[in-house]
C-alpha positions as a Markdown table, in Angstrom:
| # | Residue | x | y | z |
|---|---|---|---|---|
| 1 | Met | 0.0 | 0.0 | 0.0 |
| 2 | Phe | 2.9 | 2.3 | 0.7 |
| 3 | Ser | 4.6 | 1.7 | -2.6 |
| 4 | Gly | 2.5 | 4.2 | -4.5 |
| 5 | Phe | 3.5 | 7.1 | -2.3 |
| 6 | Ala | 7.0 | 5.9 | -1.9 |
| 7 | Glu | 7.5 | 5.8 | -5.6 |
| 8 | Arg | 6.0 | 9.3 | -5.8 |
| 9 | Phe | 8.2 | 10.8 | -3.2 |
| 10 | Gly | 11.3 | 8.5 | -3.3 |
| 11 | Ala | 13.5 | 11.2 | -4.9 |
| 12 | Ser | 13.2 | 13.2 | -1.7 |
| 13 | Phe | 15.9 | 11.1 | -0.1 |
| 14 | Ala | 18.6 | 12.2 | -2.6 |
| 15 | Ile | 19.4 | 14.9 | -0.1 |
| 16 | Phe | 20.4 | 12.2 | 2.4 |
| 17 | Arg | 22.0 | 9.5 | 0.2 |
| 18 | Pro | 22.6 | 11.1 | -3.2 |
| 19 | Ser | 25.0 | 8.4 | -4.6 |
| 20 | Gln | 22.7 | 5.6 | -3.7 |
| 21 | Ile | 19.5 | 7.3 | -4.8 |
| 22 | Met | 20.8 | 8.3 | -8.2 |
| 23 | Glu | 21.8 | 4.7 | -8.9 |
| 24 | Lys | 18.6 | 3.0 | -7.9 |
| 25 | Asp | 15.4 | 2.6 | -9.8 |
| 26 | Val | 12.0 | 3.5 | -8.5 |
| 27 | Glu | 11.4 | 0.3 | -6.7 |
| 28 | Asp | 14.6 | 0.5 | -4.8 |
| 29 | Gln | 13.8 | 4.1 | -3.8 |
| 30 | Ala | 10.5 | 3.0 | -2.4 |
| 31 | Ser | 12.2 | 0.3 | -0.3 |
| 32 | Leu | 14.7 | 2.9 | 1.0 |
| 33 | Ile | 11.9 | 5.2 | 2.3 |
| 34 | Ala | 10.0 | 2.3 | 3.8 |
| 35 | Ala | 13.1 | 1.3 | 5.7 |
| 36 | Ala | 14.0 | 4.8 | 6.9 |
| 37 | Asp | 13.2 | 5.8 | 10.4 |
| 38 | Pro | 9.9 | 7.8 | 10.8 |
| 39 | Met | 11.6 | 11.1 | 11.5 |
| 40 | Thr | 14.0 | 10.8 | 8.5 |
| 41 | Ala | 11.1 | 9.8 | 6.3 |
| 42 | Ala | 8.9 | 12.7 | 7.4 |
| 43 | Ile | 11.7 | 15.2 | 6.8 |
| 44 | Gly | 12.5 | 13.9 | 3.4 |
| 45 | Ile | 8.8 | 13.8 | 2.4 |
| 46 | Phe | 8.3 | 17.3 | 3.7 |
| 47 | Leu | 11.2 | 18.7 | 1.8 |
| 48 | His | 9.9 | 17.1 | -1.4 |
| 49 | Ile | 6.2 | 18.0 | -1.1 |
| 50 | Leu | 6.8 | 21.7 | 0.0 |
| 51 | Pro | 8.4 | 22.9 | -3.3 |
| 52 | Asn | 5.8 | 20.9 | -5.3 |
| 53 | Asp | 2.9 | 22.5 | -3.4 |
| 54 | Phe | 4.4 | 25.9 | -3.8 |
| 55 | Ala | 5.0 | 25.3 | -7.5 |
| 56 | Arg | 1.4 | 24.2 | -7.9 |
| 57 | Tyr | 0.1 | 27.4 | -6.3 |
| 58 | Leu | 2.5 | 29.6 | -8.2 |
| 59 | Leu | 1.9 | 28.0 | -11.6 |
| 60 | Gly | -1.9 | 27.6 | -11.0 |
| 61 | Ala | -2.7 | 31.0 | -9.5 |
| 62 | Gly | 0.1 | 32.8 | -11.2 |
| 63 | Gly | -0.6 | 31.2 | -14.6 |
| 64 | Val | -4.3 | 32.2 | -14.5 |
| 65 | Phe | -3.4 | 35.7 | -13.4 |
| 66 | Leu | -0.8 | 36.1 | -16.1 |
| 67 | Met | -3.1 | 34.7 | -18.9 |
| 68 | Val | -6.4 | 36.2 | -17.8 |
| 69 | Asn | -5.6 | 39.3 | -15.8 |
| 70 | Val | -2.6 | 40.5 | -17.8 |
| 71 | Leu | -2.0 | 39.1 | -21.3 |
| 72 | Phe | -5.6 | 38.7 | -22.4 |
| 73 | Ala | -7.2 | 41.3 | -20.1 |
| 74 | Ser | -8.0 | 43.7 | -23.0 |
| 75 | Arg | -9.5 | 40.9 | -25.1 |
| 76 | Leu | -11.6 | 39.8 | -22.1 |
| 77 | Ala | -12.7 | 43.3 | -21.1 |
| 78 | Gly | -16.2 | 42.6 | -22.3 |
| 79 | Arg | -16.5 | 39.7 | -19.8 |
| 80 | Lys | -15.1 | 41.6 | -16.8 |
| 81 | Ile | -17.5 | 41.1 | -13.9 |
| 82 | Arg | -16.7 | 44.2 | -12.0 |
| 83 | Pro | -15.6 | 47.6 | -13.2 |
| 84 | Ser | -12.7 | 47.8 | -10.6 |
| 85 | Ser | -9.7 | 45.5 | -10.3 |
| 86 | Pro | -8.0 | 44.1 | -7.2 |
| 87 | Lys | -5.3 | 46.5 | -5.7 |
| 88 | Pro | -1.6 | 45.4 | -5.8 |
| 89 | Gly | -1.5 | 45.6 | -2.0 |
| 90 | Gln | -4.4 | 43.2 | -1.7 |
| 91 | Met | -2.6 | 40.7 | -4.0 |
| 92 | Arg | 0.6 | 41.0 | -2.1 |
| 93 | Arg | -1.2 | 40.1 | 1.1 |
| 94 | Glu | -3.0 | 37.2 | -0.6 |
| 95 | Phe | 0.3 | 35.8 | -1.8 |
| 96 | Ala | 2.0 | 36.1 | 1.6 |
| 97 | Ile | -1.0 | 34.4 | 3.4 |
| 98 | Ser | -1.0 | 31.7 | 0.7 |
| 99 | Met | 2.6 | 30.8 | 1.6 |
| 100 | Arg | 1.3 | 29.8 | 5.1 |
| 101 | Thr | -1.6 | 27.8 | 3.5 |
| 102 | Thr | 0.9 | 26.0 | 1.3 |
| 103 | Leu | 2.9 | 25.0 | 4.4 |
| 104 | Ile | -0.3 | 23.6 | 6.0 |
| 105 | Phe | -1.2 | 21.7 | 2.8 |
| 106 | Thr | 2.3 | 20.3 | 2.8 |
| 107 | Leu | 1.9 | 19.1 | 6.4 |
| 108 | Ser | -1.3 | 17.4 | 5.3 |
| 109 | Gly | 0.6 | 15.7 | 2.5 |
| 110 | Val | 3.3 | 14.5 | 4.9 |
| 111 | Ala | 0.5 | 13.1 | 7.1 |
| 112 | Ser | -1.0 | 11.2 | 4.1 |
| 113 | Val | 2.4 | 9.7 | 3.1 |
| 114 | Met | 3.2 | 8.7 | 6.6 |
| 115 | Ala | -0.2 | 7.1 | 7.0 |
| 116 | Ala | 0.3 | 5.2 | 3.8 |
| 117 | Arg | 3.8 | 4.2 | 5.1 |
| 118 | Ala | 2.0 | 2.8 | 8.2 |
| 119 | Gly | -0.5 | 0.9 | 6.1 |
| 120 | Trp | -3.5 | 3.0 | 7.0 |
| 121 | Leu | -4.1 | 4.3 | 3.5 |
| 122 | Asp | -4.2 | 2.2 | 0.3 |
| 123 | Thr | -2.5 | 4.1 | -2.5 |
| 124 | Tyr | -0.8 | 2.7 | -5.6 |
| 125 | Tyr | 1.2 | 3.9 | -8.5 |
| 126 | Val | 0.5 | 1.4 | -11.3 |
| 127 | Ile | -2.9 | 2.2 | -12.7 |
| 128 | Ala | -3.2 | -1.2 | -14.3 |
| 129 | Glu | -3.4 | -2.7 | -10.8 |
| 130 | Arg | -7.0 | -1.8 | -10.6 |
| 131 | Gly | -7.7 | -0.7 | -14.2 |
| 132 | Trp | -8.5 | 2.5 | -16.0 |
| 133 | Gly | -12.2 | 2.3 | -15.1 |
| 134 | Tyr | -11.4 | 2.4 | -11.4 |
| 135 | Phe | -8.9 | 5.2 | -12.0 |
| 136 | Ala | -11.6 | 7.3 | -13.7 |
| 137 | Phe | -14.1 | 6.5 | -11.0 |
| 138 | Thr | -11.7 | 7.6 | -8.2 |
| 139 | Leu | -10.8 | 10.8 | -10.0 |
| 140 | Val | -14.4 | 11.7 | -10.4 |
| 141 | Met | -15.2 | 10.8 | -6.8 |
| 142 | Leu | -12.3 | 12.9 | -5.5 |
| 143 | Ile | -13.8 | 15.9 | -7.2 |
| 144 | Val | -17.4 | 15.3 | -6.4 |
| 145 | Ala | -16.7 | 14.5 | -2.8 |
| 146 | His | -14.5 | 17.5 | -2.5 |
| 147 | Asp | -17.3 | 19.7 | -3.7 |
| 148 | Ala | -19.6 | 18.3 | -1.0 |
| 149 | Trp | -16.9 | 18.7 | 1.7 |
| 150 | Phe | -16.3 | 22.3 | 0.6 |
| 151 | Tyr | -20.0 | 23.2 | 0.5 |
| 152 | Trp | -20.8 | 22.0 | 3.9 |
| 153 | Thr | -17.6 | 23.2 | 5.6 |
| 154 | His | -17.9 | 26.5 | 3.8 |
| 155 | Arg | -21.5 | 27.0 | 5.2 |
| 156 | Leu | -20.3 | 26.0 | 8.6 |
| 157 | Ile | -17.5 | 28.6 | 8.8 |
| 158 | His | -20.0 | 31.3 | 7.7 |
| 159 | His | -21.7 | 30.8 | 11.0 |
| 160 | Pro | -21.4 | 34.1 | 13.0 |
| 161 | Arg | -19.5 | 32.4 | 15.8 |
| 162 | Leu | -16.9 | 31.0 | 13.4 |
| 163 | Phe | -16.7 | 33.5 | 10.6 |
| 164 | Arg | -14.3 | 36.1 | 12.2 |
| 165 | Arg | -12.0 | 33.4 | 13.5 |
| 166 | Val | -11.9 | 31.0 | 10.6 |
| 167 | His | -13.1 | 32.6 | 7.3 |
| 168 | Arg | -12.7 | 36.4 | 7.6 |
| 169 | Thr | -9.2 | 36.5 | 5.9 |
| 170 | His | -10.6 | 35.0 | 2.7 |
| 171 | His | -13.4 | 37.6 | 2.5 |
| 172 | Lys | -11.1 | 40.5 | 3.0 |
| 173 | Ser | -10.6 | 39.9 | -0.7 |
| 174 | His | -13.9 | 41.5 | -1.5 |
| 175 | Asn | -12.9 | 41.9 | -5.1 |
| 176 | Pro | -10.9 | 38.7 | -5.5 |
| 177 | Ser | -8.0 | 37.8 | -7.8 |
| 178 | Pro | -6.4 | 34.4 | -8.7 |
| 179 | Trp | -4.0 | 34.9 | -5.8 |
| 180 | Thr | -7.1 | 34.7 | -3.5 |
| 181 | Ala | -7.3 | 31.0 | -4.1 |
| 182 | Tyr | -5.2 | 30.0 | -1.0 |
| 183 | Ser | -5.7 | 33.2 | 1.1 |
| 184 | Phe | -7.1 | 31.4 | 4.2 |
| 185 | Asp | -7.0 | 31.7 | 7.9 |
| 186 | Met | -5.0 | 28.9 | 9.4 |
| 187 | Ala | -8.1 | 27.1 | 10.7 |
| 188 | Glu | -9.7 | 27.3 | 7.2 |
| 189 | Ala | -6.6 | 26.0 | 5.6 |
| 190 | Ala | -6.5 | 23.1 | 8.0 |
| 191 | Ile | -10.2 | 22.3 | 7.2 |
| 192 | Asn | -9.4 | 22.3 | 3.5 |
| 193 | Ala | -6.2 | 20.3 | 4.0 |
| 194 | Ala | -8.1 | 17.6 | 6.0 |
| 195 | Tyr | -10.2 | 16.5 | 3.0 |
| 196 | Leu | -7.5 | 14.5 | 1.1 |
| 197 | Pro | -6.3 | 12.3 | 3.9 |
| 198 | Leu | -9.9 | 11.5 | 4.9 |
| 199 | Ile | -11.0 | 10.5 | 1.4 |
| 200 | Leu | -7.9 | 8.5 | 0.9 |
| 201 | Phe | -8.6 | 6.6 | 4.1 |
| 202 | Leu | -12.0 | 5.6 | 2.6 |
| 203 | Met | -11.0 | 4.9 | -1.0 |
| 204 | Pro | -7.9 | 3.2 | -2.5 |
| 205 | Thr | -6.5 | 5.8 | -4.9 |
| 206 | Ser | -3.7 | 5.9 | -7.5 |
| 207 | Val | -1.0 | 8.6 | -7.1 |
| 208 | Gln | -1.9 | 9.8 | -10.6 |
| 209 | Ala | -5.5 | 10.4 | -9.7 |
| 210 | Ile | -4.3 | 12.4 | -6.6 |
| 211 | Ile | -2.0 | 14.6 | -8.8 |
| 212 | Leu | -4.8 | 15.3 | -11.3 |
| 213 | Phe | -7.2 | 16.1 | -8.6 |
| 214 | Leu | -4.8 | 18.6 | -7.0 |
| 215 | Val | -4.1 | 20.3 | -10.4 |
| 216 | His | -7.8 | 20.5 | -11.1 |
| 217 | Met | -8.4 | 22.0 | -7.6 |
| 218 | Ile | -5.9 | 24.9 | -7.9 |
| 219 | Leu | -7.0 | 25.7 | -11.5 |
| 220 | Arg | -10.7 | 25.8 | -10.7 |
| 221 | Asn | -10.0 | 27.8 | -7.6 |
| 222 | Ala | -7.8 | 30.3 | -9.3 |
| 223 | Ile | -10.2 | 30.7 | -12.3 |
| 224 | Gly | -13.1 | 31.1 | -9.9 |
| 225 | His | -11.4 | 34.2 | -8.4 |
| 226 | Cys | -10.1 | 35.7 | -11.6 |
| 227 | Gly | -12.9 | 38.3 | -12.1 |
| 228 | Tyr | -13.6 | 37.5 | -15.7 |
| 229 | Glu | -16.4 | 35.3 | -16.8 |
| 230 | Leu | -14.6 | 32.6 | -18.8 |
| 231 | Phe | -17.4 | 30.0 | -19.0 |
| 232 | Pro | -19.5 | 29.7 | -22.2 |
| 233 | Ser | -23.1 | 30.9 | -22.4 |
| 234 | Arg | -26.2 | 30.0 | -24.3 |
| 235 | Arg | -28.0 | 32.5 | -26.6 |
| 236 | Asp | -30.4 | 33.4 | -23.8 |
| 237 | Gly | -27.5 | 34.4 | -21.6 |
| 238 | Arg | -27.6 | 31.4 | -19.3 |
| 239 | Pro | -24.5 | 29.3 | -18.6 |
| 240 | Leu | -24.0 | 26.6 | -21.1 |
| 241 | Phe | -22.8 | 24.2 | -18.3 |
| 242 | Asp | -25.3 | 25.4 | -15.7 |
| 243 | Trp | -24.4 | 22.5 | -13.4 |
| 244 | Met | -20.9 | 23.9 | -12.9 |
| 245 | Thr | -20.0 | 27.0 | -10.9 |
| 246 | Ser | -19.0 | 29.8 | -13.1 |
| 247 | Val | -16.7 | 32.7 | -12.2 |
| 248 | Thr | -19.7 | 34.9 | -11.7 |
| 249 | His | -21.2 | 32.3 | -9.3 |
| 250 | His | -18.3 | 32.5 | -6.9 |
| 251 | Asp | -17.7 | 36.3 | -7.4 |
| 252 | Leu | -21.2 | 36.8 | -6.1 |
| 253 | His | -20.3 | 35.0 | -3.0 |
| 254 | His | -17.4 | 37.4 | -2.4 |
| 255 | Ala | -19.7 | 40.4 | -3.1 |
| 256 | Gln | -22.6 | 39.2 | -1.0 |
| 257 | Ala | -21.6 | 36.5 | 1.6 |
| 258 | Gly | -24.5 | 34.2 | 2.4 |
| 259 | Trp | -25.0 | 32.8 | -1.1 |
| 260 | Asn | -23.2 | 30.5 | -3.5 |
| 261 | Tyr | -21.2 | 28.2 | -1.3 |
| 262 | Gly | -20.3 | 25.6 | -3.9 |
| 263 | Leu | -16.8 | 25.1 | -5.3 |
| 264 | Tyr | -17.2 | 23.2 | -8.6 |
| 265 | Phe | -20.9 | 22.5 | -9.0 |
| 266 | Thr | -24.2 | 24.3 | -8.4 |
| 267 | Trp | -26.0 | 21.2 | -7.1 |
| 268 | Trp | -25.8 | 21.8 | -3.4 |
| 269 | Asp | -26.6 | 25.4 | -3.6 |
| 270 | Arg | -29.8 | 24.7 | -5.6 |
| 271 | Leu | -30.8 | 21.7 | -3.5 |
| 272 | Met | -30.3 | 23.8 | -0.3 |
| 273 | Gly | -31.7 | 27.1 | -1.6 |
| 274 | Thr | -28.5 | 29.0 | -1.2 |
| 275 | Glu | -27.9 | 30.0 | -4.8 |
| 276 | His | -28.1 | 33.8 | -5.3 |
| 277 | Pro | -31.5 | 34.5 | -6.9 |
| 278 | Leu | -29.9 | 37.0 | -9.3 |
| 279 | Tyr | -27.1 | 34.6 | -10.3 |
| 280 | His | -28.4 | 34.0 | -13.9 |
| 281 | Glu | -29.0 | 37.7 | -14.4 |
| 282 | Lys | -25.5 | 38.6 | -13.2 |
| 283 | Phe | -24.0 | 35.9 | -15.4 |
| 284 | Ala | -25.9 | 37.2 | -18.4 |
| 285 | Ala | -24.6 | 40.7 | -17.7 |
| 286 | Ala | -21.1 | 39.4 | -17.5 |
| 287 | Val | -21.2 | 37.7 | -20.9 |
| 288 | Arg | -23.2 | 40.7 | -22.4 |
| 289 | Lys | -26.2 | 38.7 | -23.4 |
| 290 | Pro | -29.8 | 39.8 | -23.4 |
| 291 | Leu | -31.6 | 39.0 | -20.2 |
| 292 | Asp | -34.8 | 36.9 | -20.2 |
| 293 | Gly | -36.2 | 38.3 | -17.0 |
| 294 | Ser | -36.3 | 34.9 | -15.2 |
| 295 | Ala | -33.7 | 36.0 | -12.6 |
| 296 | Val | -35.8 | 39.1 | -11.7 |
| 297 | Ala | -38.9 | 36.9 | -11.4 |
| 298 | Ala | -37.0 | 34.5 | -9.2 |
| 299 | Leu | -35.8 | 37.3 | -7.0 |
| 300 | Ser | -39.4 | 38.5 | -6.6 |
| 301 | Arg | -40.5 | 35.0 | -5.6 |
| 302 | Gln | -37.7 | 34.8 | -3.1 |
| 303 | Ala | -38.6 | 38.2 | -1.6 |
| 304 | Ala | -42.2 | 37.1 | -1.2 |
| 305 | Lys | -41.2 | 33.9 | 0.6 |
| 306 | Ser | -38.8 | 35.6 | 3.0 |
| 307 | Ala | -40.9 | 38.8 | 3.6 |
| 308 | His | -41.5 | 37.6 | 7.2 |
| 309 | Lys | -37.8 | 37.1 | 7.8 |
| 310 | Lys | -35.2 | 39.6 | 8.5 |
| 311 | Arg | -32.6 | 37.8 | 6.5 |
| 312 | Gly | -31.5 | 39.4 | 3.2 |
| 313 | Pro | -28.3 | 40.1 | 1.2 |
| 314 | Ser | -26.3 | 43.2 | 1.9 |
| 315 | Arg | -26.1 | 45.0 | -1.3 |
| 316 | Asp | -22.7 | 45.7 | -2.9 |
| 317 | Pro | -22.3 | 48.9 | -4.9 |
| 318 | Ala | -20.5 | 47.1 | -7.6 |
| 319 | Tyr | -23.6 | 45.1 | -8.3 |
């Protein structure tokens, strides 16, 4: 069970025994890690995962920022969601906080590898061991289960007793940027980091599926905060893939907290009644398509249902 992670992180031990590591194949590297004492193994794994986690954030968030917010910003001007742009000071703060988040994610990775080393997690490297069908199944499950985990933990940390302690840092980025993707309080970062070890405990998973999941996670996260509506639309102005969260969907959450908690999909928000009633209208406005009036009608129905309640979104001038 440990061989998958050992093969993935075996090169870490080159810093301890370079001559031996460089001469051995992947199988021998796995054996070396398995034989190392726990402290040596943990240090080697940490020193391997940390630069990988940092690179994933830098390439994911930085790549989206460079492509969307810099190189193609003029071409995408017609799909810019808000008239203003994030300030440089905000983005510097987001980047600095994200370094702390990266460290917490790395510690979660070390815990996963050490758990696999102890035989508590079933991970593997050769996809053929369980077949491509199971590989595809686990990859889809990693993403779908993560969306559920994110939705419910996200709603939880929006509770008034938890928000200031756990989630306020992320919402300081009222007008988010791709760098906002990892801008979390330490407690929120720990909640997000806990997902992968827990799901791996429940489901045997290949290392390749884990890597693809992590790449998908940072790209969707960075895109969701980029401020430009990149998702395609239908002629009536509605999202072509309405079951997926668009950039507008999450941007509304930053503008008016209390709506749109989903990360990848709109399923949970619609099932639980937490999708912003003006979402489709805002999406249509972002893609510059004619509005069909359905969003306004939905808002009217929502207002009628909640007239007896004091709850209501705080309006943002940008919207």
